[in-house]
HTML snippet that shows the backbone in 3Dmol.js (N, CA, C, O; Angstrom):
<script src="https://3Dmol.org/build/3Dmol-min.js"></script>
<div id="view" style="width:600px;height:400px;position:relative"></div>
<script>
const pdb = `
ATOM      1  N   MET A   1       4.988  18.789 -11.383  1.00  0.00           N
ATOM      2  CA  MET A   1       6.608  18.527 -10.537  1.00  0.00           C
ATOM      3  C   MET A   1       7.364  17.646 -11.643  1.00  0.00           C
ATOM      4  O   MET A   1       6.479  18.152 -12.334  1.00  0.00           O
ATOM      5  N   LEU A   2       7.749  17.230 -12.082  1.00  0.00           N
ATOM      6  CA  LEU A   2       8.840  16.868 -12.475  1.00  0.00           C
ATOM      7  C   LEU A   2       9.919  15.645 -12.101  1.00  0.00           C
ATOM      8  O   LEU A   2      10.985  15.800 -11.507  1.00  0.00           O
ATOM      9  N   SER A   3       9.232  14.090 -12.722  1.00  0.00           N
ATOM     10  CA  SER A   3       9.290  13.211 -11.835  1.00  0.00           C
ATOM     11  C   SER A   3      10.541  12.538 -13.019  1.00  0.00           C
ATOM     12  O   SER A   3      10.525  12.794 -14.224  1.00  0.00           O
ATOM     13  N   LEU A   4      11.718  11.520 -12.228  1.00  0.00           N
ATOM     14  CA  LEU A   4      12.080  10.245 -12.378  1.00  0.00           C
ATOM     15  C   LEU A   4      11.312   9.098 -12.514  1.00  0.00           C
ATOM     16  O   LEU A   4      11.401   8.127 -13.265  1.00  0.00           O
ATOM     17  N   TYR A   5      10.708   9.342 -11.825  1.00  0.00           N
ATOM     18  CA  TYR A   5       9.875   7.712 -11.484  1.00  0.00           C
ATOM     19  C   TYR A   5       8.941   7.412 -12.461  1.00  0.00           C
ATOM     20  O   TYR A   5       8.603   8.408 -13.101  1.00  0.00           O
ATOM     21  N   THR A   6       8.393   6.347 -12.802  1.00  0.00           N
ATOM     22  CA  THR A   6       7.881   6.345 -13.671  1.00  0.00           C
ATOM     23  C   THR A   6       6.701   5.338 -13.153  1.00  0.00           C
ATOM     24  O   THR A   6       7.149   4.374 -12.533  1.00  0.00           O
ATOM     25  N   ALA A   7       5.339   5.377 -13.284  1.00  0.00           N
ATOM     26  CA  ALA A   7       4.682   4.007 -12.588  1.00  0.00           C
ATOM     27  C   ALA A   7       4.752   2.752 -12.753  1.00  0.00           C
ATOM     28  O   ALA A   7       4.029   1.888 -12.258  1.00  0.00           O
ATOM     29  N   TYR A   8       5.805   2.613 -13.597  1.00  0.00           N
ATOM     30  CA  TYR A   8       6.522   0.779 -13.351  1.00  0.00           C
ATOM     31  C   TYR A   8       7.575   1.026 -12.520  1.00  0.00           C
ATOM     32  O   TYR A   8       8.340   0.062 -12.551  1.00  0.00           O
ATOM     33  N   ASP A   9       7.876   1.713 -11.940  1.00  0.00           N
ATOM     34  CA  ASP A   9       9.166   2.145 -11.133  1.00  0.00           C
ATOM     35  C   ASP A   9       8.238   1.281 -10.619  1.00  0.00           C
ATOM     36  O   ASP A   9       8.157   0.082 -10.889  1.00  0.00           O
ATOM     37  N   VAL A  10       7.400   2.030  -9.724  1.00  0.00           N
ATOM     38  CA  VAL A  10       6.470   2.918  -8.406  1.00  0.00           C
ATOM     39  C   VAL A  10       5.897   1.001  -8.183  1.00  0.00           C
ATOM     40  O   VAL A  10       5.746   0.420  -7.108  1.00  0.00           O
ATOM     41  N   GLN A  11       5.766   0.633  -9.091  1.00  0.00           N
ATOM     42  CA  GLN A  11       4.962  -0.741  -9.495  1.00  0.00           C
ATOM     43  C   GLN A  11       5.782  -2.216  -9.101  1.00  0.00           C
ATOM     44  O   GLN A  11       5.346  -3.317  -8.763  1.00  0.00           O
ATOM     45  N   LEU A  12       6.683  -1.878  -9.237  1.00  0.00           N
ATOM     46  CA  LEU A  12       8.059  -2.681  -8.836  1.00  0.00           C
ATOM     47  C   LEU A  12       8.193  -3.091  -7.536  1.00  0.00           C
ATOM     48  O   LEU A  12       7.970  -4.062  -6.813  1.00  0.00           O
ATOM     49  N   GLU A  13       9.022  -1.046  -7.495  1.00  0.00           N
ATOM     50  CA  GLU A  13       8.898  -1.541  -5.767  1.00  0.00           C
ATOM     51  C   GLU A  13       7.338  -1.831  -4.724  1.00  0.00           C
ATOM     52  O   GLU A  13       7.295  -2.235  -3.562  1.00  0.00           O
ATOM     53  N   LEU A  14       6.690  -1.620  -5.239  1.00  0.00           N
ATOM     54  CA  LEU A  14       5.536  -1.957  -4.290  1.00  0.00           C
ATOM     55  C   LEU A  14       5.538  -3.395  -4.145  1.00  0.00           C
ATOM     56  O   LEU A  14       4.936  -3.941  -3.220  1.00  0.00           O
ATOM     57  N   LYS A  15       6.407  -4.241  -5.313  1.00  0.00           N
ATOM     58  CA  LYS A  15       5.847  -5.576  -5.665  1.00  0.00           C
ATOM     59  C   LYS A  15       7.268  -6.459  -4.311  1.00  0.00           C
ATOM     60  O   LYS A  15       7.122  -7.296  -3.420  1.00  0.00           O
ATOM     61  N   THR A  16       8.413  -5.751  -4.797  1.00  0.00           N
ATOM     62  CA  THR A  16       9.417  -5.856  -3.799  1.00  0.00           C
ATOM     63  C   THR A  16       8.754  -5.749  -2.656  1.00  0.00           C
ATOM     64  O   THR A  16       8.353  -6.773  -2.103  1.00  0.00           O
ATOM     65  N   PHE A  17       8.467  -4.166  -1.964  1.00  0.00           N
ATOM     66  CA  PHE A  17       8.054  -3.634   0.072  1.00  0.00           C
ATOM     67  C   PHE A  17       7.375  -5.667  -0.169  1.00  0.00           C
ATOM     68  O   PHE A  17       7.900  -6.720   0.192  1.00  0.00           O
ATOM     69  N   ILE A  18       6.121  -5.402  -0.882  1.00  0.00           N
ATOM     70  CA  ILE A  18       5.235  -7.460  -0.253  1.00  0.00           C
ATOM     71  C   ILE A  18       6.090  -8.370  -0.436  1.00  0.00           C
ATOM     72  O   ILE A  18       5.749  -9.324   0.263  1.00  0.00           O
ATOM     73  N   LYS A  19       7.066  -8.611  -1.024  1.00  0.00           N
ATOM     74  CA  LYS A  19       7.706 -10.422  -0.735  1.00  0.00           C
ATOM     75  C   LYS A  19       8.776  -9.624   0.060  1.00  0.00           C
ATOM     76  O   LYS A  19       9.268 -10.504   0.767  1.00  0.00           O
ATOM     77  N   GLN A  20       9.396  -8.506   0.343  1.00  0.00           N
ATOM     78  CA  GLN A  20      10.339  -8.195   1.336  1.00  0.00           C
ATOM     79  C   GLN A  20       8.913  -8.876   3.403  1.00  0.00           C
ATOM     80  O   GLN A  20       8.732  -9.558   4.412  1.00  0.00           O
ATOM     81  N   SER A  21       8.534  -7.912   2.521  1.00  0.00           N
ATOM     82  CA  SER A  21       7.611  -7.751   4.226  1.00  0.00           C
ATOM     83  C   SER A  21       7.145  -8.976   4.535  1.00  0.00           C
ATOM     84  O   SER A  21       6.950  -9.004   5.750  1.00  0.00           O
ATOM     85  N   ARG A  22       6.740 -10.493   3.786  1.00  0.00           N
ATOM     86  CA  ARG A  22       6.355 -11.369   3.455  1.00  0.00           C
ATOM     87  C   ARG A  22       7.594 -12.447   4.060  1.00  0.00           C
ATOM     88  O   ARG A  22       7.235 -13.222   4.947  1.00  0.00           O
ATOM     89  N   LYS A  23       8.856 -12.497   3.653  1.00  0.00           N
ATOM     90  CA  LYS A  23       9.711 -13.346   4.213  1.00  0.00           C
ATOM     91  C   LYS A  23      10.135 -12.188   5.453  1.00  0.00           C
ATOM     92  O   LYS A  23      10.289 -12.656   6.581  1.00  0.00           O
ATOM     93  N   GLN A  24      10.251 -11.263   5.335  1.00  0.00           N
ATOM     94  CA  GLN A  24      10.383 -10.642   7.271  1.00  0.00           C
ATOM     95  C   GLN A  24       9.468 -11.351   7.885  1.00  0.00           C
ATOM     96  O   GLN A  24       9.782 -11.926   8.928  1.00  0.00           O
ATOM     97  N   GLN A  25       8.586 -11.423   7.538  1.00  0.00           N
ATOM     98  CA  GLN A  25       7.766 -12.114   8.499  1.00  0.00           C
ATOM     99  C   GLN A  25       7.522 -13.428   8.309  1.00  0.00           C
ATOM    100  O   GLN A  25       6.341 -13.640   8.582  1.00  0.00           O
ATOM    101  N   LYS A  26       8.204 -14.627   7.894  1.00  0.00           N
ATOM    102  CA  LYS A  26       8.442 -15.768   7.799  1.00  0.00           C
ATOM    103  C   LYS A  26       7.260 -16.182   7.214  1.00  0.00           C
ATOM    104  O   LYS A  26       6.902 -17.191   7.821  1.00  0.00           O
ATOM    105  N   LEU A  27       6.344 -15.862   6.191  1.00  0.00           N
ATOM    106  CA  LEU A  27       5.157 -16.328   5.639  1.00  0.00           C
ATOM    107  C   LEU A  27       6.015 -17.215   4.495  1.00  0.00           C
ATOM    108  O   LEU A  27       7.165 -17.152   4.060  1.00  0.00           O
ATOM    109  N   THR A  28       4.853 -18.071   4.240  1.00  0.00           N
ATOM    110  CA  THR A  28       5.515 -18.250   2.459  1.00  0.00           C
ATOM    111  C   THR A  28       4.284 -18.221   1.874  1.00  0.00           C
ATOM    112  O   THR A  28       3.255 -17.975   2.503  1.00  0.00           O
ATOM    113  N   VAL A  29       4.333 -18.484   0.574  1.00  0.00           N
ATOM    114  CA  VAL A  29       3.167 -18.014   0.175  1.00  0.00           C
ATOM    115  C   VAL A  29       2.392 -18.232  -0.128  1.00  0.00           C
ATOM    116  O   VAL A  29       1.780 -17.521  -0.925  1.00  0.00           O
ATOM    117  N   GLU A  30       1.818 -19.685   0.466  1.00  0.00           N
ATOM    118  CA  GLU A  30       0.705 -20.276   0.938  1.00  0.00           C
ATOM    119  C   GLU A  30       0.214 -19.702   2.127  1.00  0.00           C
ATOM    120  O   GLU A  30      -0.925 -19.807   2.581  1.00  0.00           O
ATOM    121  N   ALA A  31       1.321 -18.991   2.660  1.00  0.00           N
ATOM    122  CA  ALA A  31       0.622 -18.607   4.569  1.00  0.00           C
ATOM    123  C   ALA A  31       0.156 -16.886   3.864  1.00  0.00           C
ATOM    124  O   ALA A  31      -0.454 -15.982   4.434  1.00  0.00           O
ATOM    125  N   LEU A  32       0.423 -16.906   3.199  1.00  0.00           N
ATOM    126  CA  LEU A  32       0.395 -15.337   2.925  1.00  0.00           C
ATOM    127  C   LEU A  32      -1.236 -15.537   1.683  1.00  0.00           C
ATOM    128  O   LEU A  32      -2.213 -14.912   2.099  1.00  0.00           O
ATOM    129  N   ALA A  33      -1.375 -16.021   0.851  1.00  0.00           N
ATOM    130  CA  ALA A  33      -2.719 -16.651   0.316  1.00  0.00           C
ATOM    131  C   ALA A  33      -3.904 -15.931   1.601  1.00  0.00           C
ATOM    132  O   ALA A  33      -4.613 -14.969   1.896  1.00  0.00           O
ATOM    133  N   LYS A  34      -3.325 -17.517   2.078  1.00  0.00           N
ATOM    134  CA  LYS A  34      -4.310 -17.523   3.228  1.00  0.00           C
ATOM    135  C   LYS A  34      -4.697 -16.491   4.159  1.00  0.00           C
ATOM    136  O   LYS A  34      -5.844 -16.375   4.589  1.00  0.00           O
ATOM    137  N   ARG A  35      -3.762 -15.770   4.456  1.00  0.00           N
ATOM    138  CA  ARG A  35      -4.248 -14.734   5.272  1.00  0.00           C
ATOM    139  C   ARG A  35      -4.626 -13.406   4.630  1.00  0.00           C
ATOM    140  O   ARG A  35      -5.027 -12.306   5.009  1.00  0.00           O
ATOM    141  N   SER A  36      -4.458 -13.737   4.006  1.00  0.00           N
ATOM    142  CA  SER A  36      -4.956 -12.645   2.607  1.00  0.00           C
ATOM    143  C   SER A  36      -5.951 -12.523   1.382  1.00  0.00           C
ATOM    144  O   SER A  36      -6.109 -11.733   0.451  1.00  0.00           O
ATOM    145  N   GLY A  37      -6.460 -13.519   1.769  1.00  0.00           N
ATOM    146  CA  GLY A  37      -7.682 -14.200   0.647  1.00  0.00           C
ATOM    147  C   GLY A  37      -7.499 -13.934  -0.778  1.00  0.00           C
ATOM    148  O   GLY A  37      -8.465 -13.974  -1.540  1.00  0.00           O
ATOM    149  N   VAL A  38      -6.297 -13.660  -1.189  1.00  0.00           N
ATOM    150  CA  VAL A  38      -5.383 -13.484  -2.683  1.00  0.00           C
ATOM    151  C   VAL A  38      -5.407 -15.137  -3.257  1.00  0.00           C
ATOM    152  O   VAL A  38      -5.605 -15.866  -2.285  1.00  0.00           O
ATOM    153  N   PRO A  39      -5.284 -15.834  -4.369  1.00  0.00           N
ATOM    154  CA  PRO A  39      -4.486 -17.094  -4.605  1.00  0.00           C
ATOM    155  C   PRO A  39      -3.483 -16.879  -4.680  1.00  0.00           C
ATOM    156  O   PRO A  39      -2.781 -16.112  -5.338  1.00  0.00           O
ATOM    157  N   TYR A  40      -3.332 -17.734  -3.819  1.00  0.00           N
ATOM    158  CA  TYR A  40      -1.409 -18.812  -4.259  1.00  0.00           C
ATOM    159  C   TYR A  40      -1.270 -17.917  -5.734  1.00  0.00           C
ATOM    160  O   TYR A  40      -0.893 -16.747  -5.800  1.00  0.00           O
ATOM    161  N   SER A  41      -1.682 -18.798  -6.909  1.00  0.00           N
ATOM    162  CA  SER A  41      -1.266 -18.490  -8.169  1.00  0.00           C
ATOM    163  C   SER A  41      -0.965 -16.711  -8.772  1.00  0.00           C
ATOM    164  O   SER A  41      -0.058 -16.368  -9.531  1.00  0.00           O
ATOM    165  N   THR A  42      -2.073 -15.779  -8.131  1.00  0.00           N
ATOM    166  CA  THR A  42      -1.736 -14.527  -7.982  1.00  0.00           C
ATOM    167  C   THR A  42      -0.996 -13.813  -7.359  1.00  0.00           C
ATOM    168  O   THR A  42      -0.790 -12.648  -7.699  1.00  0.00           O
ATOM    169  N   ILE A  43      -0.248 -14.573  -5.947  1.00  0.00           N
ATOM    170  CA  ILE A  43       0.708 -13.818  -5.286  1.00  0.00           C
ATOM    171  C   ILE A  43       1.401 -14.385  -6.026  1.00  0.00           C
ATOM    172  O   ILE A  43       1.123 -13.620  -6.949  1.00  0.00           O
ATOM    173  N   ARG A  44       2.465 -15.449  -6.729  1.00  0.00           N
ATOM    174  CA  ARG A  44       3.252 -15.958  -7.508  1.00  0.00           C
ATOM    175  C   ARG A  44       3.219 -14.974  -8.354  1.00  0.00           C
ATOM    176  O   ARG A  44       3.826 -13.967  -7.991  1.00  0.00           O
ATOM    177  N   LYS A  45       2.742 -14.943  -9.291  1.00  0.00           N
ATOM    178  CA  LYS A  45       3.031 -14.064 -10.828  1.00  0.00           C
ATOM    179  C   LYS A  45       3.118 -12.325  -9.944  1.00  0.00           C
ATOM    180  O   LYS A  45       4.167 -11.697 -10.085  1.00  0.00           O
ATOM    181  N   PHE A  46       2.326 -11.892  -9.355  1.00  0.00           N
ATOM    182  CA  PHE A  46       2.801 -10.935  -8.845  1.00  0.00           C
ATOM    183  C   PHE A  46       3.985 -10.827  -8.190  1.00  0.00           C
ATOM    184  O   PHE A  46       4.509  -9.795  -8.607  1.00  0.00           O
ATOM    185  N   GLU A  47       4.703 -11.363  -7.359  1.00  0.00           N
ATOM    186  CA  GLU A  47       6.261 -11.719  -6.750  1.00  0.00           C
ATOM    187  C   GLU A  47       6.931 -11.748  -8.044  1.00  0.00           C
ATOM    188  O   GLU A  47       8.116 -11.486  -7.839  1.00  0.00           O
ATOM    189  N   SER A  48       6.639 -12.013  -9.703  1.00  0.00           N
ATOM    190  CA  SER A  48       7.459 -12.514 -10.579  1.00  0.00           C
ATOM    191  C   SER A  48       6.993 -10.669 -11.392  1.00  0.00           C
ATOM    192  O   SER A  48       7.892  -9.871 -11.657  1.00  0.00           O
ATOM    193  N   SER A  49       6.057 -10.466 -11.551  1.00  0.00           N
ATOM    194  CA  SER A  49       5.841  -9.654 -12.377  1.00  0.00           C
ATOM    195  C   SER A  49       5.517  -8.356 -11.971  1.00  0.00           C
ATOM    196  O   SER A  49       5.492  -7.610 -12.951  1.00  0.00           O
ATOM    197  N   GLY A  50       5.286  -7.848 -11.038  1.00  0.00           N
ATOM    198  CA  GLY A  50       4.283  -6.912 -10.627  1.00  0.00           C
ATOM    199  C   GLY A  50       2.660  -6.740 -10.464  1.00  0.00           C
ATOM    200  O   GLY A  50       1.895  -6.015  -9.829  1.00  0.00           O
ATOM    201  N   ASN A  51       2.591  -7.610 -11.217  1.00  0.00           N
ATOM    202  CA  ASN A  51       1.092  -7.491 -11.694  1.00  0.00           C
ATOM    203  C   ASN A  51      -0.368  -7.681 -11.057  1.00  0.00           C
ATOM    204  O   ASN A  51      -0.378  -8.574 -10.210  1.00  0.00           O
ATOM    205  N   ILE A  52      -1.316  -7.199 -11.216  1.00  0.00           N
ATOM    206  CA  ILE A  52      -1.892  -7.785  -9.832  1.00  0.00           C
ATOM    207  C   ILE A  52      -2.999  -6.237 -10.016  1.00  0.00           C
ATOM    208  O   ILE A  52      -2.611  -5.141 -10.422  1.00  0.00           O
ATOM    209  N   SER A  53      -4.647  -6.661  -9.507  1.00  0.00           N
ATOM    210  CA  SER A  53      -5.283  -6.054  -9.397  1.00  0.00           C
ATOM    211  C   SER A  53      -5.125  -5.050  -8.288  1.00  0.00           C
ATOM    212  O   SER A  53      -4.198  -5.435  -7.574  1.00  0.00           O
ATOM    213  N   LEU A  54      -5.812  -3.551  -7.695  1.00  0.00           N
ATOM    214  CA  LEU A  54      -5.847  -2.703  -6.694  1.00  0.00           C
ATOM    215  C   LEU A  54      -6.439  -3.461  -5.199  1.00  0.00           C
ATOM    216  O   LEU A  54      -6.184  -3.308  -4.005  1.00  0.00           O
ATOM    217  N   ARG A  55      -7.425  -4.408  -6.047  1.00  0.00           N
ATOM    218  CA  ARG A  55      -7.917  -5.040  -4.750  1.00  0.00           C
ATOM    219  C   ARG A  55      -7.026  -5.430  -3.861  1.00  0.00           C
ATOM    220  O   ARG A  55      -6.580  -5.069  -2.772  1.00  0.00           O
ATOM    221  N   GLN A  56      -6.848  -6.562  -4.907  1.00  0.00           N
ATOM    222  CA  GLN A  56      -6.140  -7.838  -4.877  1.00  0.00           C
ATOM    223  C   GLN A  56      -4.202  -6.817  -3.825  1.00  0.00           C
ATOM    224  O   GLN A  56      -3.441  -7.189  -2.931  1.00  0.00           O
ATOM    225  N   PHE A  57      -4.265  -6.017  -4.377  1.00  0.00           N
ATOM    226  CA  PHE A  57      -2.914  -5.392  -3.626  1.00  0.00           C
ATOM    227  C   PHE A  57      -2.780  -5.574  -2.012  1.00  0.00           C
ATOM    228  O   PHE A  57      -2.203  -6.237  -1.150  1.00  0.00           O
ATOM    229  N   LEU A  58      -4.118  -4.068  -2.293  1.00  0.00           N
ATOM    230  CA  LEU A  58      -4.993  -3.484  -0.599  1.00  0.00           C
ATOM    231  C   LEU A  58      -5.146  -4.839  -0.086  1.00  0.00           C
ATOM    232  O   LEU A  58      -4.279  -4.775   0.785  1.00  0.00           O
ATOM    233  N   MET A  59      -5.655  -6.118   0.019  1.00  0.00           N
ATOM    234  CA  MET A  59      -5.589  -7.033   0.362  1.00  0.00           C
ATOM    235  C   MET A  59      -4.206  -7.455   1.016  1.00  0.00           C
ATOM    236  O   MET A  59      -3.999  -7.581   2.223  1.00  0.00           O
ATOM    237  N   LEU A  60      -3.239  -7.661  -0.084  1.00  0.00           N
ATOM    238  CA  LEU A  60      -2.199  -8.199   0.758  1.00  0.00           C
ATOM    239  C   LEU A  60      -1.314  -6.923   1.349  1.00  0.00           C
ATOM    240  O   LEU A  60      -0.812  -7.377   2.377  1.00  0.00           O
ATOM    241  N   PHE A  61      -0.919  -5.664   1.207  1.00  0.00           N
ATOM    242  CA  PHE A  61      -0.564  -4.785   1.939  1.00  0.00           C
ATOM    243  C   PHE A  61      -0.790  -4.780   3.495  1.00  0.00           C
ATOM    244  O   PHE A  61      -0.013  -4.676   4.444  1.00  0.00           O
ATOM    245  N   GLU A  62      -2.949  -5.020   3.331  1.00  0.00           N
ATOM    246  CA  GLU A  62      -3.149  -5.770   4.621  1.00  0.00           C
ATOM    247  C   GLU A  62      -2.877  -6.300   5.315  1.00  0.00           C
ATOM    248  O   GLU A  62      -3.037  -5.956   6.486  1.00  0.00           O
ATOM    249  N   ALA A  63      -2.331  -7.398   4.969  1.00  0.00           N
ATOM    250  CA  ALA A  63      -1.920  -9.016   4.962  1.00  0.00           C
ATOM    251  C   ALA A  63      -1.001  -8.763   5.870  1.00  0.00           C
ATOM    252  O   ALA A  63      -1.160  -9.103   7.042  1.00  0.00           O
ATOM    253  N   VAL A  64       0.453  -7.912   5.288  1.00  0.00           N
ATOM    254  CA  VAL A  64       2.173  -8.229   5.489  1.00  0.00           C
ATOM    255  C   VAL A  64       1.535  -6.518   6.284  1.00  0.00           C
ATOM    256  O   VAL A  64       1.936  -6.762   7.422  1.00  0.00           O
ATOM    257  N   GLY A  65       1.042  -5.461   6.380  1.00  0.00           N
ATOM    258  CA  GLY A  65       1.475  -4.376   6.938  1.00  0.00           C
ATOM    259  C   GLY A  65       0.064  -3.664   7.333  1.00  0.00           C
ATOM    260  O   GLY A  65      -1.034  -4.194   7.504  1.00  0.00           O
ATOM    261  N   ASP A  66       0.486  -2.143   7.433  1.00  0.00           N
ATOM    262  CA  ASP A  66      -1.187  -1.691   7.407  1.00  0.00           C
ATOM    263  C   ASP A  66      -1.552  -0.722   6.542  1.00  0.00           C
ATOM    264  O   ASP A  66      -0.789  -0.077   5.823  1.00  0.00           O
ATOM    265  N   LEU A  67      -2.806  -0.620   6.622  1.00  0.00           N
ATOM    266  CA  LEU A  67      -3.451  -0.276   5.566  1.00  0.00           C
ATOM    267  C   LEU A  67      -3.262   1.265   5.433  1.00  0.00           C
ATOM    268  O   LEU A  67      -3.038   2.042   4.505  1.00  0.00           O
ATOM    269  N   SER A  68      -3.520   1.391   7.255  1.00  0.00           N
ATOM    270  CA  SER A  68      -3.622   2.690   7.523  1.00  0.00           C
ATOM    271  C   SER A  68      -2.861   3.758   6.791  1.00  0.00           C
ATOM    272  O   SER A  68      -3.197   4.938   6.691  1.00  0.00           O
ATOM    273  N   GLN A  69      -1.357   2.954   6.090  1.00  0.00           N
ATOM    274  CA  GLN A  69      -0.527   3.808   5.964  1.00  0.00           C
ATOM    275  C   GLN A  69      -0.748   4.196   3.988  1.00  0.00           C
ATOM    276  O   GLN A  69      -0.109   5.001   3.311  1.00  0.00           O
ATOM    277  N   ILE A  70      -1.932   3.217   3.540  1.00  0.00           N
ATOM    278  CA  ILE A  70      -2.082   3.221   2.342  1.00  0.00           C
ATOM    279  C   ILE A  70      -3.378   4.482   1.966  1.00  0.00           C
ATOM    280  O   ILE A  70      -3.655   4.999   0.884  1.00  0.00           O
ATOM    281  N   ARG A  71      -4.007   4.697   3.381  1.00  0.00           N
ATOM    282  CA  ARG A  71      -5.362   5.208   3.384  1.00  0.00           C
ATOM    283  C   ARG A  71      -5.417   6.470   3.757  1.00  0.00           C
ATOM    284  O   ARG A  71      -6.434   7.161   3.725  1.00  0.00           O
ATOM    285  N   ALA A  72      -3.831   6.979   4.293  1.00  0.00           N
ATOM    286  CA  ALA A  72      -3.398   8.364   5.050  1.00  0.00           C
ATOM    287  C   ALA A  72      -2.963   9.043   3.178  1.00  0.00           C
ATOM    288  O   ALA A  72      -2.648  10.229   3.088  1.00  0.00           O
ATOM    289  N   LEU A  73      -2.998   8.261   2.018  1.00  0.00           N
ATOM    290  CA  LEU A  73      -2.353   8.957   1.036  1.00  0.00           C
ATOM    291  C   LEU A  73      -3.704   9.700   0.180  1.00  0.00           C
ATOM    292  O   LEU A  73      -3.600  10.335  -0.869  1.00  0.00           O
ATOM    293  N   THR A  74      -4.844   9.453   0.862  1.00  0.00           N
ATOM    294  CA  THR A  74      -5.633  10.025  -0.063  1.00  0.00           C
ATOM    295  C   THR A  74      -6.364  10.821   1.273  1.00  0.00           C
ATOM    296  O   THR A  74      -7.587  10.743   1.156  1.00  0.00           O
ATOM    297  N   GLN A  75      -6.020  11.444   2.308  1.00  0.00           N
ATOM    298  CA  GLN A  75      -6.185  12.455   3.169  1.00  0.00           C
ATOM    299  C   GLN A  75      -6.260  13.860   2.389  1.00  0.00           C
ATOM    300  O   GLN A  75      -5.972  13.816   1.193  1.00  0.00           O
ATOM    301  N   THR A  76      -6.468  14.585   2.713  1.00  0.00           N
ATOM    302  CA  THR A  76      -5.752  16.241   2.599  1.00  0.00           C
ATOM    303  C   THR A  76      -5.764  16.657   3.189  1.00  0.00           C
ATOM    304  O   THR A  76      -6.542  16.539   4.136  1.00  0.00           O
ATOM    305  N   ASN A  77      -4.966  17.392   3.069  1.00  0.00           N
ATOM    306  CA  ASN A  77      -3.927  18.138   4.654  1.00  0.00           C
ATOM    307  C   ASN A  77      -4.012  19.338   4.316  1.00  0.00           C
ATOM    308  O   ASN A  77      -3.613  19.906   3.299  1.00  0.00           O
ATOM    309  N   GLN A  78      -5.034  20.049   6.018  1.00  0.00           N
ATOM    310  CA  GLN A  78      -6.229  21.149   6.054  1.00  0.00           C
ATOM    311  C   GLN A  78      -5.205  21.849   6.631  1.00  0.00           C
ATOM    312  O   GLN A  78      -4.391  21.347   7.406  1.00  0.00           O
ATOM    313  N   PRO A  79      -5.215  22.754   6.353  1.00  0.00           N
ATOM    314  CA  PRO A  79      -4.279  24.253   6.504  1.00  0.00           C
ATOM    315  C   PRO A  79      -4.095  24.670   7.843  1.00  0.00           C
ATOM    316  O   PRO A  79      -5.181  24.892   8.380  1.00  0.00           O
ATOM    317  N   GLU A  80      -2.781  24.924   8.838  1.00  0.00           N
ATOM    318  CA  GLU A  80      -3.506  25.034  10.228  1.00  0.00           C
ATOM    319  C   GLU A  80      -4.337  26.665  10.452  1.00  0.00           C
ATOM    320  O   GLU A  80      -3.996  27.543   9.660  1.00  0.00           O
ATOM    321  N   PRO A  81      -4.832  26.828  10.950  1.00  0.00           N
ATOM    322  CA  PRO A  81      -5.561  28.444  11.287  1.00  0.00           C
ATOM    323  C   PRO A  81      -4.384  29.097  11.717  1.00  0.00           C
ATOM    324  O   PRO A  81      -3.504  28.628  12.439  1.00  0.00           O
ATOM    325  N   LYS A  82      -4.445  30.198  11.220  1.00  0.00           N
ATOM    326  CA  LYS A  82      -3.451  31.214  11.919  1.00  0.00           C
ATOM    327  C   LYS A  82      -4.386  31.976  12.989  1.00  0.00           C
ATOM    328  O   LYS A  82      -3.844  31.828  14.084  1.00  0.00           O
ATOM    329  N   SER A  83      -5.081  32.419  13.067  1.00  0.00           N
ATOM    330  CA  SER A  83      -5.661  33.269  13.707  1.00  0.00           C
ATOM    331  C   SER A  83      -7.019  32.171  14.767  1.00  0.00           C
ATOM    332  O   SER A  83      -7.335  31.035  14.413  1.00  0.00           O
ATOM    333  N   ILE A  84      -7.583  32.843  15.976  1.00  0.00           N
ATOM    334  CA  ILE A  84      -8.374  32.058  16.574  1.00  0.00           C
ATOM    335  C   ILE A  84      -9.570  32.879  15.690  1.00  0.00           C
ATOM    336  O   ILE A  84     -10.594  32.751  16.361  1.00  0.00           O
ATOM    337  N   ASP A  85      -9.814  33.504  14.722  1.00  0.00           N
ATOM    338  CA  ASP A  85     -10.685  33.910  13.998  1.00  0.00           C
ATOM    339  C   ASP A  85     -11.618  32.943  12.795  1.00  0.00           C
ATOM    340  O   ASP A  85     -12.819  32.820  12.552  1.00  0.00           O
ATOM    341  N   GLU A  86     -10.156  32.274  12.137  1.00  0.00           N
ATOM    342  CA  GLU A  86      -9.986  31.512  11.955  1.00  0.00           C
ATOM    343  C   GLU A  86     -10.635  29.890  12.339  1.00  0.00           C
ATOM    344  O   GLU A  86     -11.216  29.171  11.527  1.00  0.00           O
ATOM    345  N   VAL A  87     -10.388  29.591  13.633  1.00  0.00           N
ATOM    346  CA  VAL A  87     -10.794  28.590  14.375  1.00  0.00           C
ATOM    347  C   VAL A  87     -12.050  28.728  14.723  1.00  0.00           C
ATOM    348  O   VAL A  87     -12.605  27.648  14.925  1.00  0.00           O
ATOM    349  N   LEU A  88     -12.962  30.028  14.924  1.00  0.00           N
ATOM    350  CA  LEU A  88     -14.137  30.168  15.346  1.00  0.00           C
ATOM    351  C   LEU A  88     -14.768  30.003  14.011  1.00  0.00           C
ATOM    352  O   LEU A  88     -15.687  29.207  13.818  1.00  0.00           O
ATOM    353  N   LYS A  89     -14.084  31.037  12.774  1.00  0.00           N
ATOM    354  CA  LYS A  89     -15.086  30.500  11.529  1.00  0.00           C
ATOM    355  C   LYS A  89     -15.305  29.112  11.165  1.00  0.00           C
ATOM    356  O   LYS A  89     -16.140  29.309  10.282  1.00  0.00           O
ATOM    357  N   ASP A  90     -15.155  27.771  11.204  1.00  0.00           N
ATOM    358  CA  ASP A  90     -15.399  26.621  11.218  1.00  0.00           C
ATOM    359  C   ASP A  90     -15.747  26.377  12.024  1.00  0.00           C
ATOM    360  O   ASP A  90     -16.263  25.273  11.848  1.00  0.00           O
ATOM    361  N   ALA A  91     -15.930  26.834  13.528  1.00  0.00           N
ATOM    362  CA  ALA A  91     -16.442  26.175  14.628  1.00  0.00           C
ATOM    363  C   ALA A  91     -18.434  26.122  13.866  1.00  0.00           C
ATOM    364  O   ALA A  91     -19.333  25.599  14.525  1.00  0.00           O
TER     365      ALA A  91
END
`;
const viewer = $3Dmol.createViewer("view");
viewer.addModel(pdb, "pdb");
viewer.setStyle({}, {cartoon: {color: "spectrum"}});
viewer.zoomTo();
viewer.render();
</script>
């Protein structure tokens, strides 16, 4: 599937999401650093450049949101059974 979005575009959107979530919750960068365990300087760099490690991004996401939203991206969608035989086959 062709997409006009690049990885960089999504990176900037994730940066904006974290920063807006922090501000909506009235958290300072210092408070977010304490809550998430991500150093203050790393958060400042992330909020200006969008660069951060995946682990630290997940720590920030967990501090301002619901980490299960990210986890849901990794779950495979199982097709719904179409008959009782399909249900019994996997039982």
